[in-house]
N, C-alpha and C positions, 0 to 999 in steps of 0.2 A: 504494500500500500504506500502511496505517496500523498503527503498532506502538506499544503502550504498555508501559512498564516501571515497576513500583512503585518509589517513592523509596527504600523500605527496602532494596531490592535494589541500586539504582544507588549508594546511599550506604552500602553495607554496611561499607566500610572507612573511612568518614568523608567529608569534603568535598573533600580535596585531590585525590583521584584524578579525580573528575568535573570539577573545575576544570581539571585538567591536560588532560583530554579536550577541554574547551571551548576551551582555548588552541589545540589542533590544528585545531578547526573554524574558528576565527577566522583562523588563519594561512592556511588553504586557501581561505577565502572572500574573493575580491577585492572583491565588492560585496554587502554584506549590508543587510538591512532589518529594522527592529524597530518594533513598536507596543507600547508599555508604558503602560497606562492609569492604574495606581495607584501605581507606585513608579519610582525612577530606574533607567534601563537599567544593567545591571551593568558595562558597559565605561566608564561615566562616574561610577561610584560612588567616593566618597572612601573611604579606608581605614576611617575611623570608621563610616561608613554601612554599608559592606560587612560590618564586624564585627558590627553589630547584626543585619543580615539573616541572616548565616550562624549566629549564635548562636541566633536564633529557629528556624531550620531544624533545627539539632541538637536543641534542647530539645523542639520539637514532635514530631519524628519518632523521637526516642530513638536516634539513630545515634551512632557513635563521635565523641567530641569532639576534633576537630583544627581548631578554628575559626581559630587563628592561621595554620596552614599553608594552609588553604583561602583565607583572605584574601590571603595572599602570592601565591598563584597567580592570584587574581582581579586583583590589581594588575599582575602580569606580563602577563596577557592584554591589558591596556590599551595595551601597546606598539604594537599594530596601528594605533592612532590617529596615531602619530608616525613610522611607518617610510616613508611616502610610497608604499606599494604597495597600500593598501586604501582602500575608501570605504564609508561607512555612512549610510544614510538612516534617521533615527530620529524617530518621532512619540511624544511623551510626552503623556498626558492631563494637563490642568491639575491634576487631583486629585493626580497624582504629586508636585506641588510642595508639597502640603499634608498628605499622608499622614505621620503622625508616626512617624518612624524615629529613635529615640534622643534626642528632645527638641530644644529650640531651638538649642543650640550645634552639634549634628551637622547639623541642617537648614540653618542659616546657612552653615556651611562647604560643604555640598553645593551649595546654590544659588549661592554665590560661584564654585564650580568650574564650574558650568554657564555662568555669565556669562563666565568666562575661556576656556572651550573652544568656545563657540558658533561662533567664526569659524575653527576648524581647517579646513584645506583638505580633510581626509579626512571631514568630518562635515557633513551637512545635518540640523540639529536643528529640528524643528517642535514647537510646543505646541498641542494641540487644546483650544480653550476648552471649559469645562464646558457652555456653552450652545450649542455648535456644532451645526448640523444637517448631518450628513455623509451622509445619504441611504441608510444601511444600518442594520440593527439593531445595537445595542451588542453587543460581543463581548469575550472575554478577550484579553489580550495574546499576541503571538506573535513569534517570530524567524524570519527567512527567510534561507536560504542559496541558492546556485544550484540545488541539487537537492532541497531539503527545507524543510519548515516544522516548527518545534518549539513545542510548548505546554508550559507548566509548570502542571499541575493540582495540587489539594490532595494527592492520593494517588499520582500518577504523572506521568512525563514522556511526552508523546505526540509521535511523529515521523510526519510525513506526506510521502510521496514520489510519490503518484499525480499524473500530469501535469495532469489536469483539476482536481484540488483545488489544485494549485499555482497554476494560472491564476486560479482564484477568489480565492485569497489575494492575488495581485498586484492584481487588480481592487479588492479590499477596501482594500488598502494605498493605492492611488491615490485612493480616495474619502476615506480618513482624511487623507492628506497634502494633498489638495485643500482640505480644511476647516481645516487647521492654520495657525497663524501662524508666520512665519519672520522672521529679521533683527530689526529694531527692534521689531516687534510682539511677537515672542517674548521679546525682552529685557524689554519692558515687563511682560509677564505674570510672568516670573521675578522682576523687580524688585518687583512688587506682593507676591509670595509672600515674598520676602526681607524686605520691610518688616513683613509679618505676623509672621514668626519673630523679627525683631529686637525686636518689642514683646511677645514671649511672656514 
């Protein structure tokens, strides 16, 4: 089954409620996967980076302004990285390291955090080089839980639960992950981006 819900409906009370809902998803998901081509995965965002993102969401969609409360919830959700009970496989597109979210200082702090967190036992973080040939057509980012795939589109969030579609998403994630760089190679790509923002 595929279900879409307009963002204005999901965010009708602001950003805090949906972030609280996401906390529940993450707490229930023992092994999650995420492909994020153009920005930093929410569960690794710094407070400053998340503030810029949620401010843009509120301004663009015209929903109630509770950015500070939404950011606090997003920071709370990150505890799953440290509780020893969860695991996340994450592939960031190299472009995510360069998409300007808040300017040089915000980006430097964000990339420094990636370098600090890359060795977390709960995290397998890969960087998909911009020139990688990963054998499938380019696609928007998605998050996977055991029983669903979630997309965040411009106008709505889309949830997919059909078993056949989930299997295709696992296959796609394997292709993306197979072309991504990990460990020292990923650190090198992050370090190159950090040098770029340090010269900004």
